[in-house]
C-alpha positions in Angstrom: 137.4 109.8 96.3 134.5 109.5 93.9 131.5 112.0 94.1 129.2 109.4 92.6 126.3 108.7 95.0 126.2 105.2 96.5 124.4 103.3 99.2 120.6 103.1 99.9 119.9 106.8 99.6 122.3 107.3 96.6 119.3 107.7 94.2 118.3 110.9 96.1 121.6 112.5 95.4 121.4 112.3 91.6 120.7 115.3 89.4 117.4 114.0 88.3 116.1 113.1 91.7 114.8 116.6 92.5 112.7 116.7 89.4 111.4 113.1 89.9 110.4 113.8 93.5 108.6 117.0 92.4 106.8 115.2 89.6 105.7 112.5 92.0 104.3 115.0 94.5 102.4 116.9 91.7 100.9 113.6 90.4 99.9 112.6 93.9 98.2 116.0 94.5 96.3 115.8 91.2 95.1 112.2 92.0 94.0 113.2 95.5 92.2 116.3 94.2 90.5 114.2 91.5 89.5 111.6 94.0 88.0 114.3 96.2 85.8 115.4 93.2 84.8 111.9 92.1 84.0 110.3 95.5 81.4 112.2 97.6 82.3 113.0 101.2 78.7 112.9 102.5 78.3 110.4 105.2 81.9 110.5 106.2 82.3 112.2 109.6 84.8 115.0 110.1 87.9 113.8 112.1 87.0 116.0 115.1 83.5 114.5 115.4 84.9 111.0 116.0 85.7 110.3 119.7 89.5 110.9 120.2 89.7 111.6 116.4 91.7 114.8 116.7 94.1 113.2 119.3 94.7 110.2 117.1 95.3 112.3 114.0 97.7 114.6 115.9 99.6 111.6 117.3 99.9 110.1 113.9 101.2 113.4 112.4 103.8 113.8 115.2 104.8 110.1 114.7 105.3 110.7 111.0 107.4 113.8 111.7 109.6 111.9 114.1 110.1 108.9 111.9 110.8 111.1 108.9 113.9 112.5 110.5 115.9 109.3 110.0 115.7 109.4 106.1 116.0 113.1 106.0 119.3 112.9 108.0 120.8 110.7 105.4 119.6 112.9 102.6 120.9 116.1 104.1 124.2 115.2 105.8 127.5 116.0 104.3 129.8 113.3 102.9 132.9 112.4 104.7 135.7 114.8 103.9 133.4 117.6 102.8 135.3 120.2 104.9 138.8 119.0 103.7 141.8 121.2 103.3 141.6 121.2 99.5 138.5 123.4 99.6 140.2 126.0 101.8 143.0 126.7 99.3 142.4 129.8 97.1 
């Protein structure tokens, strides 16, 4: 049995994936922070000032959390045979 990752989520199981994901998040945060400095927020209403704005934002956040469980399950689950007898011998 090979330990080489395969399948659709195989890229996330490589050694370099953690670093690449962290670099992507850092770049995204820097870009969003820069956009907040460049584009003025005057004239844009706060989300709670819009009718049903907070409810829609809360529903969207809950929906993202529920939908995100599917890919997270594939990233975090153990491979078949993880708890085999060969690991118990000492």
